C-alpha positions as CSV (number, residue, x, y, z in Angstrom):
1,L,6.4,9.7,-12.8
2,P,9.2,9.0,-10.6
3,P,8.4,5.4,-9.6
4,F,7.8,4.7,-13.1
5,K,11.3,6.5,-14.4
6,A,12.8,4.3,-11.5
7,A,11.3,0.8,-12.8
8,A,12.3,1.9,-16.2
9,D,16.1,2.7,-14.9
10,A,15.8,-0.7,-13.0
11,G,15.3,-3.0,-16.0
12,A,11.2,-3.4,-16.0
13,A,10.8,-5.6,-18.8
14,T,7.0,-4.4,-19.5
15,F,4.9,-1.3,-18.8
16,M,0.7,-1.8,-19.0
17,N,-1.5,0.9,-20.0
18,A,-3.9,2.4,-17.4
19,F,-7.6,2.2,-18.1
20,N,-8.0,6.4,-16.9
21,T,-7.5,9.3,-19.2
22,L,-4.9,11.7,-18.3
23,N,-5.7,15.3,-19.7
24,G,-8.6,13.9,-21.6
25,V,-6.2,11.5,-23.8
26,P,-6.7,7.5,-22.6
27,A,-3.1,6.4,-21.4
28,S,-3.5,3.7,-24.0
29,M,-3.5,6.1,-26.9
30,D,-1.4,8.5,-25.3
31,K,1.8,9.4,-27.4
32,H,3.2,11.7,-25.1
33,L,3.7,9.4,-22.4
34,V,4.2,5.8,-23.8
35,T,6.7,6.8,-26.8
36,D,7.8,10.6,-26.1
37,I,8.4,10.2,-22.3
38,L,9.0,6.1,-21.8
39,R,10.6,5.2,-25.3
40,D,12.3,8.3,-26.4
41,E,13.5,10.3,-22.8
42,W,14.0,7.4,-20.6
43,A,15.4,5.1,-23.7
44,W,13.3,2.1,-22.4
45,N,12.7,-0.5,-25.3
46,G,10.6,-3.2,-23.6
47,L,7.0,-4.5,-24.2
48,V,3.7,-1.8,-23.3
49,V,0.8,-4.3,-23.2
50,S,-2.9,-2.6,-22.6
51,D,-4.9,-3.3,-19.1
52,W,-7.7,-5.7,-19.7
53,N,-9.5,-4.5,-22.7
54,S,-8.2,-0.7,-22.4
55,F,-7.8,-0.1,-26.3
56,G,-11.4,-1.0,-27.0
57,E,-12.7,1.4,-23.6
58,T,-11.1,4.2,-25.7
59,I,-14.5,3.9,-27.6
60,I,-16.5,4.0,-24.7
61,H,-14.1,6.7,-23.5
62,G,-15.7,8.6,-26.9
63,A,-12.0,8.9,-27.8
64,A,-12.2,6.3,-31.0
65,D,-14.9,5.8,-33.4
66,N,-14.4,1.8,-33.5
67,E,-12.1,-0.8,-33.1
68,M,-10.1,0.0,-36.2
69,D,-9.8,3.6,-35.0
70,A,-8.8,2.5,-31.4
71,A,-6.3,-0.2,-32.7
72,A,-4.5,2.5,-34.8
73,K,-4.1,5.4,-32.6
74,C,-3.0,2.9,-29.6
75,L,-0.8,1.1,-31.8
76,N,0.8,4.4,-33.2
77,A,1.0,5.6,-29.4
78,G,3.7,2.8,-29.2
79,S,1.4,0.3,-27.6
80,D,1.9,-3.4,-28.3
81,M,-0.3,-6.0,-27.2
82,D,-3.9,-6.0,-26.7
83,M,-4.5,-8.3,-23.7
84,T,-7.0,-10.8,-23.6
85,A,-9.2,-8.7,-26.2
86,T,-10.4,-8.0,-29.6
87,T,-9.4,-4.2,-30.8
88,F,-6.1,-5.3,-32.3
89,R,-7.1,-8.7,-34.0
90,N,-10.5,-7.1,-35.2
91,G,-9.1,-3.5,-36.1
92,L,-5.5,-3.7,-36.8
93,K,-5.6,-5.4,-40.3
94,K,-8.3,-2.6,-41.6
95,A,-6.1,0.2,-40.2
96,L,-3.5,-1.6,-42.2
97,E,-5.5,-1.5,-45.3
98,N,-6.8,1.8,-45.0
99,K,-3.3,3.1,-44.6
100,R,-3.8,4.7,-40.6
101,V,-0.7,2.1,-39.5
102,T,2.3,1.3,-41.6
103,Q,3.5,-2.1,-41.7
104,E,6.6,-1.3,-39.8
105,K,4.5,0.1,-36.9
106,I,3.0,-3.3,-36.4
107,D,6.2,-5.2,-36.9
108,E,7.9,-3.0,-34.3
109,A,5.0,-4.5,-31.9
110,V,5.1,-8.2,-33.2
111,R,9.4,-7.7,-32.3
112,R,8.9,-6.9,-29.1
113,V,6.1,-9.3,-28.4
114,L,8.5,-12.0,-29.5
115,R,11.4,-10.8,-28.2
116,L,9.7,-11.3,-24.8
117,K,8.5,-14.7,-25.5
118,F,12.2,-16.0,-26.3
119,Q,13.5,-14.2,-22.9
120,L,10.9,-16.2,-21.0
121,G,11.3,-19.5,-23.0
122,L,8.0,-19.8,-24.4
123,F,9.5,-20.9,-27.3
124,D,11.4,-23.8,-26.0
125,D,8.5,-24.5,-23.6
126,P,5.3,-23.2,-24.4
127,F,3.6,-24.6,-21.1
128,R,5.8,-24.1,-18.5
129,Q,4.5,-23.6,-15.0
130,L,1.5,-25.0,-16.4
131,D,1.5,-28.3,-14.5
132,P,-1.0,-28.5,-11.9
133,T,1.7,-30.5,-10.3
134,Y,4.0,-27.9,-10.4
135,R,2.2,-25.3,-9.0
136,E,1.0,-27.4,-6.0
137,A,4.8,-27.9,-5.4
138,T,5.5,-24.3,-5.6
139,L,2.7,-23.2,-3.4
140,E,3.7,-25.9,-0.8
141,K,7.5,-25.0,-0.8
142,P,8.8,-24.3,3.4
143,E,10.6,-21.3,2.2
144,Y,8.1,-19.6,0.2
145,R,5.7,-20.1,3.0
146,D,8.1,-18.5,5.0
147,L,8.6,-15.8,2.8
148,A,4.9,-15.1,2.8
149,R,4.8,-15.4,7.0
150,K,7.8,-13.3,7.4
151,A,6.2,-10.4,4.6
152,A,2.8,-10.8,6.0
153,A,4.4,-10.0,9.3
154,E,6.3,-7.2,8.4
155,S,3.7,-5.1,6.5
156,M,1.5,-5.1,9.7
157,V,0.8,-1.9,11.0
158,L,0.8,-1.2,14.8
159,L,-1.7,2.1,15.3
160,K,-2.4,1.4,19.2
161,N,-0.9,0.2,21.7
162,E,-2.0,1.7,25.2
163,G,-0.2,0.8,28.3
164,G,2.0,-1.4,26.4
165,L,-0.5,-3.9,26.3
166,L,1.2,-5.8,23.3
167,P,3.2,-8.0,23.0
168,L,1.0,-10.7,25.0
169,T,3.4,-12.5,27.3
170,P,2.7,-15.4,30.5
171,E,4.0,-12.2,32.6
172,G,1.0,-10.3,32.0
173,P,-1.9,-10.0,34.4
174,F,-4.1,-11.9,31.7
175,R,-5.1,-15.7,31.9
176,R,-8.4,-16.1,29.9
177,I,-8.4,-14.8,26.3
178,A,-11.4,-14.5,23.8
179,I,-11.1,-14.5,20.2
180,I,-13.8,-12.9,18.3
181,G,-15.4,-11.7,15.2
182,P,-16.2,-13.1,11.6
183,Y,-12.2,-13.4,10.7
184,A,-11.4,-15.0,14.1
185,N,-11.2,-18.6,12.4
186,S,-12.9,-18.1,8.9
187,K,-11.6,-21.4,6.4
188,G,-12.4,-19.2,3.0
189,H,-9.7,-18.0,0.9
190,K,-11.7,-14.8,0.4
191,D,-11.5,-13.4,3.7
192,Y,-7.5,-13.4,4.3
193,M,-6.4,-12.9,0.5
194,S,-6.2,-9.8,-2.0
195,F,-8.5,-9.5,-4.7
196,W,-6.3,-10.4,-7.5
197,T,-4.7,-13.3,-5.3
198,L,-8.3,-14.8,-5.5
199,G,-9.1,-14.1,-9.3
200,L,-5.9,-15.9,-10.5
201,G,-5.9,-19.4,-9.4
202,M,-6.0,-19.3,-5.2
203,R,-9.8,-20.6,-5.6
204,E,-8.6,-23.8,-6.8
205,Y,-6.4,-24.1,-3.8
206,D,-7.3,-26.1,-1.1
207,S,-8.6,-23.5,1.4
208,T,-7.9,-25.7,4.6
209,K,-4.3,-25.1,3.9
210,V,-4.7,-21.4,5.0
211,V,-3.7,-21.0,8.4
212,T,-6.4,-18.5,10.4
213,P,-5.6,-16.6,13.1
214,A,-7.3,-19.0,15.8
215,D,-5.5,-22.0,14.4
216,V,-2.2,-20.5,15.5
217,L,-2.9,-18.2,18.5
218,K,-5.2,-20.7,20.6
219,P,-2.6,-23.4,20.6
220,F,-0.1,-21.3,20.9
221,L,-1.7,-19.4,23.7
222,E,-2.5,-22.3,25.6
223,K,0.8,-23.4,25.5
224,Q,2.0,-20.4,27.2
225,G,-0.8,-21.1,30.2
226,F,-3.5,-18.6,29.0
227,E,-7.3,-20.3,28.8
228,V,-8.5,-19.4,24.9
229,T,-12.2,-19.7,23.7
230,V,-12.7,-18.6,19.6
231,T,-16.1,-17.5,18.5
232,E,-16.9,-16.9,15.0
233,I,-19.6,-14.7,13.6
234,C,-21.0,-14.4,10.4
235,L,-21.7,-10.7,9.9
236,D,-22.1,-10.3,6.2
237,A,-24.8,-10.4,3.8
238,T,-24.7,-14.0,4.1
239,C,-26.0,-14.2,7.6
240,S,-29.4,-15.8,8.2
241,E,-29.3,-14.6,11.7
242,R,-27.1,-12.4,14.1
243,D,-26.2,-14.6,17.6
244,Y,-24.0,-12.3,19.3
245,S,-25.0,-14.6,22.8
246,A,-21.6,-16.5,22.2
247,A,-19.4,-13.9,21.8
248,R,-21.2,-12.2,24.6
249,T,-20.6,-14.9,27.0
250,A,-16.7,-15.4,25.8
251,S,-15.9,-11.6,25.9
252,Q,-17.5,-11.4,29.9
253,Q,-15.4,-14.5,30.7
254,A,-12.7,-13.3,29.2
255,D,-9.8,-11.2,31.0
256,L,-8.7,-9.7,27.6
257,V,-10.6,-9.7,24.3
258,I,-9.2,-10.2,20.7
259,V,-11.5,-8.9,17.9
260,C,-11.1,-9.4,14.0
261,V,-13.0,-7.4,12.0
262,G,-12.7,-5.7,8.6
263,E,-13.5,-6.8,5.1
264,Q,-13.0,-9.7,3.1
265,G,-10.6,-9.5,0.3
266,F,-13.4,-9.5,-2.5
267,Q,-14.9,-6.4,-1.1
268,C,-11.8,-4.4,-1.8
269,G,-10.2,-3.9,-5.2
270,E,-10.8,-3.5,-8.9
271,S,-14.9,-2.7,-9.0
272,R,-15.5,-2.7,-5.1
273,S,-15.8,0.8,-4.5
274,V,-17.7,1.7,-1.7
275,A,-19.6,4.7,-0.3
276,S,-18.7,4.6,3.2
277,L,-15.6,3.6,4.8
278,E,-16.8,2.8,8.0
279,L,-17.3,-0.6,9.7
280,N,-20.7,-2.4,8.9
281,N,-22.7,-1.4,11.6
282,D,-22.6,-5.1,12.8
283,Q,-18.9,-5.4,13.2
284,E,-18.9,-2.2,14.6
285,N,-21.8,-3.5,17.3
286,I,-19.2,-6.3,18.1
287,A,-16.1,-3.8,18.2
288,R,-17.8,-1.5,20.7
289,Y,-20.4,-3.8,22.7
290,L,-19.3,-7.1,23.5
291,Y,-16.2,-6.3,25.8
292,P,-17.4,-3.7,28.0
293,R,-14.5,-2.6,30.4
294,K,-12.2,-5.0,29.0
295,P,-9.0,-4.9,27.4
296,V,-9.4,-5.1,23.7
297,V,-6.8,-6.1,20.8
298,L,-8.9,-4.8,17.8
299,V,-7.3,-6.5,14.5
300,M,-8.3,-5.1,11.3
301,F,-8.4,-6.9,7.9
302,N,-8.3,-4.6,5.1
303,S,-7.2,-3.5,1.9
304,R,-8.0,0.3,1.8
305,P,-8.4,3.2,4.3
306,M,-11.1,2.3,6.8
307,V,-12.8,4.7,9.6
308,F,-13.3,3.6,13.0
309,P,-13.0,5.8,15.6
310,K,-15.6,4.7,18.4
311,A,-13.9,1.2,17.8
312,Y,-10.4,2.6,17.9
313,E,-11.3,4.8,20.9
314,K,-13.0,1.4,22.6
315,A,-9.6,-0.1,21.9
316,S,-6.6,-0.9,23.7
317,A,-4.4,-2.0,21.1
318,V,-5.0,-2.0,17.6
319,L,-3.4,-4.1,14.7
320,L,-3.7,-3.6,10.9
321,A,-2.9,-6.5,9.3
322,W,-4.2,-6.0,5.8
323,Q,-5.5,-9.1,3.8
324,P,-2.0,-11.3,5.2
325,G,-2.7,-14.4,2.8
326,F,-2.2,-17.7,3.9
327,E,-0.3,-17.8,6.8
328,T,-2.5,-15.0,8.3
329,G,-2.3,-17.2,11.8
330,N,1.0,-17.4,11.7
331,A,2.2,-14.0,11.1
332,L,-0.3,-12.4,13.6
333,N,0.8,-14.8,16.3
334,D,4.3,-13.8,15.7
335,V,3.2,-10.0,15.9
336,L,1.1,-10.4,19.0
337,S,3.4,-12.9,20.6
338,G,6.4,-10.2,20.0
339,K,8.6,-12.8,18.0
340,V,8.3,-10.0,15.6
341,N,8.2,-6.3,16.8
342,P,5.7,-4.5,14.6
343,S,7.5,-2.2,12.1
344,G,4.9,-1.5,9.1
345,K,4.1,2.0,8.2
346,L,1.1,3.0,6.2
347,P,1.5,3.5,2.6
348,M,-1.6,5.8,2.7
349,T,-3.4,8.5,4.6
350,F,-6.2,7.4,7.0
351,P,-9.1,10.0,7.1
352,R,-10.8,11.1,10.1
353,N,-14.1,10.8,7.9
354,E,-15.3,10.7,4.5
355,G,-15.4,14.4,4.1
356,Q,-11.7,14.5,4.3
357,I,-11.3,12.2,0.9
358,P,-9.2,12.9,-1.2
359,I,-6.6,13.4,1.8
360,Y,-3.2,12.6,0.9
361,Y,0.3,13.7,2.7
362,N,1.9,15.5,-0.2
363,H,-1.2,18.0,-0.9
364,L,-0.7,21.6,-1.9
365,N,-0.9,24.6,0.6
366,T,-4.1,26.4,1.2
367,G,-3.5,30.1,1.1
368,R,-4.9,30.2,4.2
369,P,-3.7,27.3,5.9
370,Q,-5.7,26.6,9.5
371,Q,-3.4,26.3,12.4
372,D,-6.0,25.7,15.3
373,Q,-9.7,24.3,15.0
374,G,-12.4,26.9,15.0
375,Q,-10.3,29.9,13.1
376,M,-12.4,31.9,11.1
377,W,-11.7,32.4,7.3
378,T,-9.3,29.8,6.9
379,S,-9.5,26.7,5.3
380,G,-10.8,23.7,7.3
381,Y,-13.7,22.0,8.7
382,L,-16.1,23.5,10.9
383,D,-16.5,20.0,12.8
384,S,-13.7,17.9,11.8
385,P,-9.7,18.8,12.4
386,V,-7.9,19.2,9.0
387,S,-5.1,16.5,10.1
388,P,-5.9,12.8,9.2
389,A,-6.8,10.1,11.8
390,F,-3.3,8.7,10.9
391,P,-0.9,10.1,8.4
392,F,1.3,8.7,5.8
393,G,4.0,6.8,6.8
394,Y,3.0,5.9,10.6
395,G,3.3,2.8,12.3
396,M,4.1,2.2,16.1
397,S,6.6,-0.5,17.6
398,Y,6.8,-2.0,20.8
399,T,9.7,-0.3,21.3
400,N,10.6,3.5,20.9
401,F,12.8,5.2,18.7
402,S,14.6,8.8,19.0
403,Y,15.6,11.2,16.3
404,S,18.5,13.7,16.7
405,E,18.6,16.9,15.0
406,I,19.0,16.7,11.1
407,T,23.0,17.7,10.0
408,L,23.7,18.8,6.4
409,N,26.9,18.5,5.0
410,K,26.8,21.7,3.2
411,S,23.9,24.5,3.2
412,K,24.0,25.3,-0.5
413,I,24.6,22.9,-3.6
414,R,24.7,23.6,-7.3
415,P,23.1,21.5,-10.0
416,G,25.2,18.0,-10.2
417,E,26.8,18.5,-6.4
418,T,25.2,16.0,-3.7
419,L,23.7,17.6,-0.8
420,E,24.0,14.4,2.1
421,V,21.5,14.8,5.0
422,S,21.9,12.8,8.2
423,V,20.3,11.9,11.2
424,T,21.1,9.7,13.8
425,V,18.3,7.1,15.4
426,T,18.5,5.4,19.0
427,N,16.5,2.7,20.5
428,T,15.0,4.4,23.8
429,G,13.1,1.6,24.3
430,E,13.6,-2.1,25.8
431,V,13.7,-4.7,23.1
432,A,15.1,-4.8,19.8
433,G,13.0,-3.5,16.9
434,S,12.9,-2.0,13.2
435,E,12.5,1.6,12.0
436,V,11.5,3.0,8.9
437,V,13.6,6.2,8.6
438,Q,11.6,8.7,6.0
439,L,13.0,11.5,4.0
440,Y,10.7,14.3,3.1
441,I,11.7,17.3,0.7
442,Q,9.7,20.7,0.5
443,D,10.3,23.2,-2.2
444,L,9.3,26.4,-0.5
445,S,9.5,28.8,-3.7
446,A,8.9,27.4,-7.7
447,D,7.4,28.4,-10.9
448,I,4.4,26.7,-9.7
449,A,3.1,25.6,-6.2
450,R,4.6,22.6,-5.1
451,P,3.5,19.8,-2.0
452,V,4.0,20.8,1.5
453,K,6.0,17.3,1.6
454,E,7.5,14.9,-0.5
455,L,8.6,11.5,0.2
456,K,12.3,11.3,-1.6
457,G,13.7,8.4,0.0
458,F,13.6,5.8,3.2
459,E,16.0,3.1,4.5
460,K,14.6,0.4,7.2
461,I,17.2,-0.2,10.0
462,S,17.2,-2.7,13.2
463,L,18.3,-1.6,16.1
464,E,19.1,-3.7,19.7
465,K,18.0,-1.9,22.8
466,G,20.0,1.2,23.5
467,A,21.6,0.9,20.3
468,Q,21.6,3.8,17.3
469,K,22.3,4.5,14.0
470,R,23.8,7.3,11.9
471,V,21.5,7.4,8.5
472,T,22.6,9.2,5.7
473,F,20.5,10.2,2.6
474,K,22.0,11.6,-0.5
475,I,20.0,14.5,-2.5
476,T,20.8,16.1,-6.1
477,D,19.1,18.3,-8.0
478,K,17.3,15.6,-9.7
479,D,15.6,14.8,-6.5
480,L,14.1,18.5,-6.4
481,A,12.7,18.6,-10.0
482,Y,9.4,18.4,-11.0
483,W,7.5,19.1,-14.2
484,N,6.8,23.0,-14.7
485,N,4.0,24.9,-16.7
486,E,6.5,24.3,-19.8
487,L,6.4,20.6,-19.6
488,Q,10.2,20.7,-18.6
489,Y,11.3,18.4,-15.8
490,K,13.7,20.6,-13.7
491,A,14.3,21.9,-10.5
492,D,14.2,25.9,-9.5
493,P,16.6,27.5,-7.9
494,G,15.9,28.5,-4.3
495,F,15.2,27.8,-0.7
496,F,14.1,24.1,0.3
497,K,13.3,22.3,3.5
498,V,14.2,18.7,4.3
499,Y,12.4,16.7,6.9
500,V,13.7,13.3,8.6
501,G,11.3,11.3,10.6
502,G,9.2,7.9,11.5
503,D,6.1,9.1,9.7
504,S,5.3,12.3,7.4
505,R,4.1,14.3,10.2
506,Y,6.5,13.8,13.1
507,V,9.4,14.9,11.7
508,K,12.9,17.1,12.0
509,S,13.6,19.9,9.9
510,N,16.5,21.5,8.3
511,S,16.8,23.7,5.0
512,F,19.2,24.4,2.4
513,E,19.5,26.4,-0.7
514,L,19.8,25.3,-4.4
515,Q,21.6,27.7,-6.2
516,A,21.9,28.4,-10.0
517,Q,24.8,27.0,-12.3
């Protein structure tokens, strides 16, 4: 709940119910969550809206008999508005007639809906921002495209860079570059856009305005003195044939190959689950076999963790681009050319294989943790390391950063006091760069088992070559609290470890004690 508490404290106007159940109770009708915690304990007074038909789906969950029952339970839990569905429309009047809800409860929900409409100006102009010319003008504003480009470039995560292959510069040893793959020059929205972006109007937007990798990389690199060929290969279910010959020829004639593979936006997101996280066979083949003994830059387009050990091993550099949006080509060129030094960090853990799932950094420790591969009677795998392929928070740079040992302003704190955790970060590389400094906490002994690490803070800093900066995080007992077995949100007195580093695995550590009041 901490992220939601932070959103409430920051003034979020609305919250949305989840589809899922918590301890068997659908979130839409969970009074403890919606009213006891969100409204009463957090003193939040905004609007709570269903997810798409989440009220009606409580019937499918088996938690309501019919629309009247579902409407009554969701309204009484504190939910205000039924998004796009019929549960409130068909069931709420019947619930009132059968004394399942009160008129006062309905009025409370209506009041919140009307207040938000007033705040949005919908009573002055109910059709605001629906004018097609407004939408077109907004999408085409240079400052918005610049922001999209900047956001895409800064979100890209560098996973590998052997021998400093990247960035590509005219001074390097390569003259002929081949850009190949299904996402090298795709003109469709679906290849570079996220799932919900596609579903909410982007399909009406002129796809020729989407900037592909080839649109920018080819002219930019040629201007720098490189010879560039672009070969797009159809590798999804719509393909009538798999013709690798052009890509094979291009890669054989090149000094360096940029391979663009991954998943479309419509392959990820809601109702887009997959049983395998691996690259499909055709993309695995192109990533492994079309460029024998050539330096390879593997660019991955995806929205979830993927498993690609063979392609990763073959590549000299791997850049995770995600679904970068309609400024894809410009953002990718900014990173590959070095105009932007990559600073993105993984917001999720990447497994070595599907057998490790679920895998996440803030897991509980086992009573028999495996220290080395092959240990007997420990919690591990016989055929795989326990560690992930890439840990949460991981991401490389074109420069290097060193961390000093952690210093604390005190070794013991009491409730209400503040602990200052400081570390000095130095740019030890040859170029300027940005680093996301991450703070983690471990509760060593509590009333219940606690995670091995929990992210408690982060700060992004920018450093010139040779520069350093002192980064300080502040911790109070509120940062150490958790929900115990008695549903109390509190911190236990005892010892804690604090970690600071560039990801969740490679960190510096120190310890302190929280004393009783």
